[in-house]
C-alpha positions as CSV (number, residue, x, y, z in Angstrom):
1,Q,66.4,-14.8,128.1
2,V,70.1,-15.5,128.4
3,Q,71.4,-18.7,126.8
4,L,74.9,-20.1,126.7
5,V,75.1,-23.2,124.6
6,E,78.3,-25.3,124.6
7,S,79.3,-27.7,121.9
8,G,82.4,-29.6,120.7
9,G,82.9,-32.1,123.6
10,G,83.5,-35.7,123.1
11,L,85.9,-38.6,123.5
12,V,89.5,-38.1,122.5
13,Q,92.7,-40.1,123.0
14,P,95.6,-38.7,125.1
15,G,97.6,-36.2,123.1
16,G,94.7,-35.3,120.9
17,S,92.8,-32.0,120.4
18,L,89.3,-30.7,120.8
19,R,87.8,-27.3,120.2
20,L,84.9,-26.3,122.4
21,S,82.5,-23.5,121.3
22,C,80.0,-21.5,123.3
23,A,77.2,-19.5,121.6
24,A,75.8,-16.7,123.7
25,S,72.4,-15.0,123.3
26,G,70.4,-12.5,125.4
27,I,73.4,-10.5,126.6
28,I,75.5,-7.6,125.2
29,F,78.3,-10.1,124.6
30,S,81.1,-7.6,124.1
31,T,80.6,-6.2,127.6
32,Y,81.0,-9.6,129.3
33,A,84.1,-11.4,130.4
34,M,83.8,-15.0,129.2
35,G,85.3,-18.1,130.7
36,W,85.5,-21.9,130.6
37,Y,85.3,-23.9,133.8
38,R,85.3,-27.6,134.3
39,Q,84.2,-30.1,136.9
40,A,85.5,-33.6,137.2
41,P,83.5,-36.3,139.1
42,G,83.9,-35.9,142.8
43,K,85.7,-32.6,142.4
44,Q,84.8,-28.9,142.7
45,R,84.3,-26.8,139.6
46,E,87.5,-25.1,138.7
47,L,88.5,-22.3,136.4
48,V,90.2,-23.3,133.1
49,A,90.5,-20.0,131.2
50,T,89.0,-16.6,131.0
51,I,89.0,-13.8,128.5
52,S,88.0,-10.2,129.4
53,S,85.8,-7.9,127.3
54,G,89.0,-6.3,126.2
55,G,90.6,-9.6,125.2
56,S,93.0,-10.2,128.1
57,T,93.4,-13.9,128.9
58,N,94.0,-15.9,132.0
59,Y,94.7,-19.6,132.4
60,A,94.9,-22.2,135.1
61,D,98.5,-23.4,135.5
62,S,97.4,-26.9,134.6
63,V,96.4,-25.9,131.1
64,K,98.9,-23.1,130.2
65,G,100.6,-23.8,127.0
66,R,98.1,-26.4,125.9
67,F,94.7,-24.5,125.9
68,T,93.8,-21.3,124.1
69,I,90.7,-19.2,124.8
70,S,89.4,-16.8,122.2
71,R,86.3,-14.8,121.4
72,D,84.4,-13.5,118.4
73,N,82.3,-10.6,119.5
74,A,80.6,-10.3,116.1
75,K,79.4,-13.9,116.3
76,K,78.9,-13.8,120.1
77,M,81.0,-16.9,120.4
78,V,83.8,-18.0,122.8
79,Y,86.1,-20.9,122.0
80,L,88.5,-23.1,123.9
81,Q,91.1,-24.9,121.8
82,M,92.5,-27.8,123.7
83,N,95.7,-29.5,122.6
84,S,97.9,-32.2,124.1
85,L,94.9,-33.5,126.1
86,K,95.6,-35.6,129.1
87,P,93.3,-38.0,131.0
88,E,93.2,-35.5,133.9
89,D,91.5,-33.0,131.5
90,T,88.4,-35.3,131.6
91,A,85.5,-33.3,133.0
92,V,82.3,-31.5,132.1
93,Y,83.3,-28.1,130.7
94,Y,81.0,-25.1,131.3
95,C,80.9,-21.8,129.6
96,N,80.5,-18.7,131.8
97,A,79.5,-15.1,131.1
98,H,80.5,-12.6,133.8
99,H,79.7,-8.9,134.1
100,D,81.7,-7.2,136.9
101,R,79.7,-4.0,137.2
102,L,76.3,-5.5,136.9
103,R,77.4,-8.6,139.0
104,F,75.7,-11.0,136.6
105,D,76.9,-14.5,136.1
106,F,75.4,-16.9,133.6
107,W,76.3,-20.6,132.9
108,G,75.8,-23.0,130.1
109,Q,74.6,-26.6,130.5
110,G,78.0,-28.1,130.1
111,T,79.7,-30.4,127.6
112,Q,81.5,-33.6,128.4
113,V,85.1,-34.0,127.5
114,T,86.6,-37.5,128.0
115,V,90.3,-38.2,127.4
116,S,91.0,-41.9,127.3
117,S,92.7,-44.5,125.2
């Protein structure tokens, strides 16, 4: 079965950095677009960053210049490097795998990121 397992969340002070990882299994990883989404308490889930199967990236305006998404197809991993973190980045971060042609969407269980002093 398909599994997306996130790791790397935690508590960090404003201005700090975290690196989230997502390990995928059960899919032909290289054919999927991968993404990171987040959901803060009382808010809707929102896109943070995506990376296509070809490596093209897209970022929410709120994280441009601070976050970097990357993927390692050989390891079936996707990463989100988060720098200059702000309290408003606090949320549960979810890994997503999306296949356009097959119209498949898979989600991980989420990892909590808290930015607070």
